[in-house]
C-alpha positions as CSV (number, residue, x, y, z in Angstrom):
1,X,0.0,-0.1,0.1
2,X,2.8,2.3,1.0
3,X,4.2,1.8,-2.7
4,X,1.1,2.5,-4.5
5,X,0.3,5.7,-2.4
6,X,-3.1,7.1,-0.8
7,X,-5.5,5.9,-3.7
8,X,-4.5,2.6,-2.5
9,X,-4.9,3.1,0.7
10,X,-8.7,4.5,-0.1
11,X,-9.2,1.5,-1.9
12,X,-8.3,-0.5,0.9
13,X,-10.4,1.4,3.2
14,X,-13.5,1.0,1.0
15,X,-13.0,-2.6,0.9
16,X,-13.1,-2.3,4.8
17,X,-15.6,-0.3,5.1
18,X,-18.0,-2.7,2.8
19,X,-17.2,-5.9,5.1
20,X,-18.9,-3.4,8.4
21,X,-22.3,-3.3,7.4
22,X,-24.6,-3.5,10.0
23,X,-27.4,-6.1,9.6
24,X,-30.8,-3.8,11.3
25,X,-33.1,-6.4,9.8
26,X,-33.1,-10.5,10.7
27,X,-35.0,-12.7,9.2
28,X,-36.6,-14.4,12.7
29,X,-37.0,-17.9,10.6
30,X,-33.5,-18.2,10.1
31,X,-31.2,-20.4,12.2
32,X,-28.9,-18.9,14.5
33,X,-26.5,-21.4,13.2
34,X,-26.9,-19.9,9.7
35,X,-26.7,-16.0,10.9
36,X,-23.6,-17.2,13.1
37,X,-21.9,-18.8,9.8
38,X,-22.5,-15.5,7.8
39,X,-21.1,-12.9,10.7
40,X,-18.0,-15.8,11.2
41,X,-17.4,-15.6,7.7
42,X,-17.7,-11.7,7.2
43,X,-15.2,-11.0,10.6
44,X,-12.7,-13.0,9.0
45,X,-12.6,-11.2,5.8
46,X,-12.4,-8.1,7.6
47,X,-9.2,-9.0,9.0
48,X,-7.4,-8.7,5.8
49,X,-7.9,-5.0,6.3
50,X,-6.9,-5.0,10.2
51,X,-4.1,-2.3,9.4
52,X,-6.1,0.6,8.0
53,X,-5.4,3.2,10.3
54,X,-8.1,4.1,12.7
55,X,-7.8,7.9,12.2
56,X,-7.6,7.8,8.5
57,X,-10.7,5.4,8.5
58,X,-12.8,8.0,10.4
59,X,-11.6,10.9,8.0
60,X,-12.9,9.5,5.4
61,X,-16.4,8.0,6.9
62,X,-16.3,11.9,8.2
63,X,-19.1,10.6,10.9
64,X,-21.2,13.1,12.7
65,X,-18.7,13.9,15.8
66,X,-20.2,14.2,19.0
67,X,-18.3,14.7,22.3
68,X,-21.4,12.2,23.9
69,X,-20.2,9.3,21.8
70,X,-17.6,7.4,20.1
71,X,-17.7,8.6,16.5
72,X,-18.1,4.9,14.9
73,X,-19.5,2.4,17.5
74,X,-20.6,2.5,20.6
75,X,-20.6,-1.1,21.8
76,X,-17.4,-3.4,21.4
77,X,-16.9,-7.0,21.5
78,X,-13.8,-8.4,21.8
79,X,-12.5,-11.9,21.9
80,X,-9.4,-13.0,23.6
81,X,-8.0,-16.5,22.5
82,X,-4.3,-16.1,22.1
83,X,-2.1,-18.6,23.8
84,X,-0.5,-17.3,27.0
85,X,3.3,-16.4,26.2
86,X,5.8,-17.0,29.0
87,X,9.2,-15.2,29.5
88,X,12.2,-17.2,31.1
89,X,15.4,-15.5,32.2
90,X,18.1,-17.2,33.6
91,X,17.9,-16.7,37.2
92,X,14.9,-14.7,37.6
93,X,11.6,-15.7,38.3
94,X,9.0,-13.7,35.9
95,X,5.3,-13.5,35.9
96,X,2.4,-11.3,34.4
97,X,1.2,-8.5,36.7
98,X,-2.7,-7.8,35.5
99,X,-4.6,-4.5,36.6
100,X,-7.7,-3.3,35.4
101,X,-7.9,0.4,34.6
102,X,-11.2,1.9,35.9
103,X,-12.4,3.4,32.9
104,X,-14.5,2.5,30.0
105,X,-13.4,3.2,26.4
106,X,-16.9,3.1,25.0
107,X,-20.4,3.3,26.2
108,X,-20.6,-0.7,26.4
109,X,-17.4,-3.3,26.4
110,X,-18.1,-6.9,26.3
111,X,-14.8,-8.8,26.9
112,X,-14.9,-12.6,25.9
113,X,-11.9,-15.1,26.8
114,X,-11.0,-18.6,26.7
115,X,-10.0,-20.6,30.2
116,X,-7.7,-23.4,29.4
117,X,-7.0,-25.8,32.5
118,X,-3.3,-27.0,33.5
119,X,-3.8,-30.1,30.7
120,X,-4.7,-27.6,27.8
121,X,-7.9,-28.6,27.7
122,X,-10.9,-25.7,27.1
123,X,-12.8,-25.1,30.4
124,X,-15.4,-22.4,28.9
125,X,-15.2,-18.4,28.6
126,X,-15.2,-16.0,31.1
127,X,-17.0,-12.8,30.1
128,X,-16.4,-9.2,31.3
129,X,-18.6,-6.2,31.1
130,X,-17.3,-2.5,31.0
131,X,-19.6,0.2,31.1
132,X,-19.8,4.3,31.2
133,X,-21.5,4.5,34.5
134,X,-23.0,8.1,33.4
135,X,-24.7,5.8,30.7
136,X,-26.0,2.5,32.9
137,X,-26.2,1.3,36.3
138,X,-25.0,-1.7,37.8
139,X,-28.5,-3.6,37.7
140,X,-28.9,-2.6,33.9
141,X,-25.7,-4.4,32.6
142,X,-26.3,-7.2,34.9
143,X,-29.7,-7.9,33.6
144,X,-28.0,-7.6,30.2
145,X,-25.6,-10.4,31.0
146,X,-28.5,-12.1,32.5
147,X,-30.6,-12.0,29.0
148,X,-27.0,-12.7,27.0
149,X,-26.6,-16.0,28.9
150,X,-30.0,-17.4,28.5
151,X,-29.9,-16.5,24.6
152,X,-26.0,-18.4,24.7
153,X,-27.8,-21.6,26.6
154,X,-30.3,-21.8,23.9
155,X,-28.4,-21.6,21.0
156,X,-25.7,-24.0,22.3
157,X,-28.4,-26.4,23.2
158,X,-30.0,-26.1,19.6
159,X,-28.0,-24.2,17.0
160,X,-30.6,-24.6,14.7
161,X,-33.3,-22.4,16.6
162,X,-35.0,-20.0,14.4
163,X,-33.5,-16.3,16.0
164,X,-37.4,-15.0,16.6
165,X,-37.8,-17.9,18.9
166,X,-34.9,-17.4,21.1
167,X,-36.5,-16.3,24.4
168,X,-34.9,-13.3,26.4
169,X,-37.6,-12.9,29.0
170,X,-36.8,-14.2,32.5
171,X,-39.1,-16.4,34.3
172,X,-42.1,-14.7,35.3
173,X,-41.5,-11.6,33.2
174,X,-43.9,-12.9,30.0
175,X,-46.8,-13.5,32.9
176,X,-46.3,-9.6,33.7
177,X,-45.9,-7.7,30.2
178,X,-48.9,-10.1,28.9
179,X,-51.3,-10.1,32.3
180,X,-50.2,-8.4,35.2
181,X,-49.4,-5.2,33.3
182,X,-52.5,-5.3,31.4
183,X,-54.6,-5.1,34.3
184,X,-57.0,-2.2,34.5
185,X,-55.2,-0.5,37.8
186,X,-57.5,1.1,40.6
187,X,-61.0,2.1,40.3
188,X,-60.8,6.2,40.0
189,X,-63.9,8.0,41.5
190,X,-66.2,10.1,39.0
191,X,-64.7,13.6,40.1
192,X,-62.5,15.9,37.9
193,X,-58.8,17.4,38.6
194,X,-60.4,20.4,39.5
195,X,-62.6,18.6,42.2
196,X,-59.8,16.6,44.0
197,X,-57.6,20.1,44.1
198,X,-60.5,21.9,45.6
199,X,-61.0,19.5,48.4
200,X,-57.3,19.8,49.3
201,X,-57.6,23.4,49.5
202,X,-60.9,22.9,51.8
203,X,-59.2,19.8,54.0
204,X,-55.6,22.4,54.2
205,X,-56.0,25.8,53.6
206,X,-53.0,26.9,55.5
207,X,-50.7,24.2,54.3
208,X,-48.1,25.7,51.4
209,X,-49.6,24.7,47.8
210,X,-46.7,27.1,45.5
211,X,-43.3,27.6,46.4
212,X,-40.8,29.5,44.4
213,X,-37.7,30.7,45.9
214,X,-38.8,33.1,48.6
215,X,-42.3,33.2,47.4
216,X,-45.3,30.8,48.4
217,X,-49.0,30.5,48.4
218,X,-51.1,28.6,50.3
219,X,-53.9,26.3,49.2
220,X,-56.3,29.2,50.1
221,X,-54.6,31.7,48.1
222,X,-54.2,29.3,45.4
223,X,-57.8,28.7,45.2
224,X,-58.8,32.0,45.8
225,X,-56.5,33.6,43.1
226,X,-57.5,30.9,40.9
227,X,-61.3,31.2,41.1
228,X,-61.0,34.7,40.4
229,X,-58.8,34.0,37.2
230,X,-61.5,31.4,36.5
231,X,-64.3,33.3,36.7
232,X,-62.6,36.3,34.0
233,X,-62.2,33.2,31.6
234,X,-65.7,31.9,31.4
235,X,-66.6,35.5,30.6
236,X,-64.8,35.4,27.8
237,X,-65.9,32.0,26.8
238,X,-63.5,29.4,28.4
239,X,-66.1,26.3,29.7
240,X,-66.2,22.3,29.0
241,X,-64.7,21.2,25.9
242,X,-62.9,24.1,24.8
243,X,-59.5,25.4,25.2
244,X,-56.9,28.1,26.7
245,X,-54.1,29.0,25.5
246,X,-51.8,29.5,28.6
247,X,-48.5,31.6,27.7
248,X,-47.0,32.0,30.8
249,X,-43.7,32.0,31.9
250,X,-42.7,29.0,34.7
251,X,-43.0,30.9,37.8
252,X,-45.0,31.1,41.1
253,X,-48.0,32.4,38.5
254,X,-48.3,29.2,36.5
255,X,-50.0,27.4,38.8
256,X,-52.4,29.9,39.4
257,X,-53.2,29.9,35.8
258,X,-53.4,26.6,35.0
259,X,-55.8,26.0,38.0
260,X,-58.0,28.4,37.0
261,X,-58.4,26.9,33.2
262,X,-59.3,23.5,35.4
263,X,-61.8,25.4,37.6
264,X,-63.3,27.0,34.4
265,X,-64.1,23.7,32.9
266,X,-61.7,24.0,29.7
267,X,-58.5,22.5,29.0
268,X,-55.1,24.1,29.3
269,X,-52.9,24.3,25.7
270,X,-49.2,25.3,27.5
271,X,-47.9,28.0,25.0
272,X,-44.1,28.5,25.2
273,X,-43.5,31.7,23.7
274,X,-39.7,31.0,22.9
275,X,-40.8,28.9,20.4
276,X,-40.6,30.0,16.6
277,X,-43.2,32.0,15.5
278,X,-44.1,29.2,12.4
279,X,-44.7,26.7,15.2
280,X,-46.9,28.7,17.4
281,X,-49.2,29.9,14.7
282,X,-49.6,26.7,13.7
283,X,-50.6,24.9,16.9
284,X,-53.0,28.1,17.6
285,X,-54.5,27.3,14.2
286,X,-55.0,23.5,14.7
287,X,-56.2,23.8,18.2
288,X,-58.5,26.6,18.0
289,X,-58.3,27.8,21.5
290,X,-61.1,30.0,22.7
291,X,-59.1,32.4,25.1
292,X,-55.5,33.3,25.3
293,X,-54.2,33.6,29.1
294,X,-50.9,35.6,29.5
295,X,-49.0,38.3,30.8
296,X,-48.3,42.1,29.7
297,X,-45.1,40.9,28.9
298,X,-45.6,37.5,27.2
299,X,-48.7,39.4,24.9
300,X,-46.9,40.8,22.1
301,X,-44.9,37.4,21.9
302,X,-48.0,34.9,20.9
303,X,-49.1,35.2,17.3
304,X,-53.0,35.4,18.5
305,X,-56.3,37.0,17.3
306,X,-57.7,35.7,20.8
307,X,-59.8,37.3,23.5
308,X,-57.0,38.0,25.9
309,X,-57.1,37.8,29.5
310,X,-54.0,39.3,31.3
311,X,-53.0,37.1,34.3
312,X,-51.3,40.5,35.7
313,X,-54.7,42.9,35.0
314,X,-56.9,44.0,38.0
315,X,-59.8,41.9,36.9
316,X,-62.2,42.6,40.0
317,X,-63.4,39.1,40.1
318,X,-64.6,37.4,43.0
319,X,-61.9,35.1,45.2
320,X,-64.7,33.1,46.7
321,X,-64.5,29.5,45.2
322,X,-66.3,28.8,42.0
323,X,-69.1,26.8,42.1
324,X,-70.2,24.5,39.6
325,X,-73.3,26.7,38.4
326,X,-71.1,29.3,38.0
327,X,-69.7,27.0,34.9
328,X,-70.8,27.6,31.2
329,X,-71.9,23.4,31.2
330,X,-71.6,21.0,33.7
331,X,-67.7,19.8,34.0
332,X,-67.7,15.7,33.5
333,X,-64.5,13.3,34.2
334,X,-64.1,12.6,30.2
335,X,-63.8,16.4,29.5
336,X,-60.1,17.6,28.6
337,X,-57.9,18.5,30.9
338,X,-55.3,19.6,28.6
339,X,-53.7,19.4,25.5
340,X,-49.9,18.6,24.9
341,X,-48.3,18.9,20.7
342,X,-45.3,16.9,19.7
343,X,-42.5,18.0,18.9
344,X,-42.9,17.7,15.2
345,X,-39.6,15.9,14.7
346,X,-41.3,13.6,12.2
347,X,-43.4,15.9,10.8
348,X,-46.2,18.7,11.8
349,X,-46.6,18.9,15.5
350,X,-49.6,16.5,16.7
351,X,-51.8,17.8,19.8
352,X,-52.8,14.7,22.2
353,X,-55.8,15.6,24.6
354,X,-55.6,14.3,28.0
355,X,-59.1,13.9,30.0
356,X,-59.6,14.3,33.4
357,X,-60.3,10.6,34.0
358,X,-56.7,9.8,32.3
359,X,-54.7,12.3,34.6
360,X,-56.4,10.7,37.9
361,X,-55.4,7.1,36.3
362,X,-52.3,8.2,36.0
């Protein structure tokens, strides 16, 4: 290669890369033995390119670089089966001193080594798992090892077993997933989220409900301010099965705003004024909220032509607990409590509606 120059090196690296095709789809009907033979052939072929400089490989592939991960792969499997070499010197006793370096070079490393007895007979394999502790904890990696052991035991017992028939679940897990995890859960009373918060406020009026730095609100304060704000929302059209766009910073005022929407019987639609205007315009046009609840500082940042209730304005409504009869319609557990929009990373954002019943079940 050195004699033919850089072009030959590039050709060699190209052949090497072609042997590293990642199989993301495996036919579950294929036997493990057939798959193993294919992987073994590719691995042996790759040894013909073992001298390619790693730095050169990274340079030509130009992977997306990140300080959070290795540029080409995150999991490494190594197999140590070289015979132990002995060093004998006249008049000296020589032995190897092994020590473990407490540092993971990759996200996860699995190191296999053959065990050979004193008579030279094989005595099985040992496996060591080395992992990045900022990504995995001990229990997770131990579970990896346990499941891998069960897979290996299955294919050793029957190499012709179809890949799709290898069970990676531990004893009892299948029952947990199929039956216990599919139970209906607890019985939820026929109340709303607003009902439960009001009950808490009546039982513990002087307890702290909201705390932000040096500022706090008791349950009585929270319910009083939210009740007055709810009356302003109702006067502007908010009620069951309507949405209120809430553009309020994450301060002690936000719980007041959200509770006010729930008390009015409407569902809240969180709006982050820091998002791009195009996204905000789409979400507001798609959700069609009835009212915008915001502050004087945020009002100019939300592109909406809606009735506006300002959280920091003097509204003049009563702070007495809101009575159900004051709502535009009865509030039921199956009415919307809030709507959250997805990130839109795979297309346009999509609104997900959550009812009071679902909130209480969670």
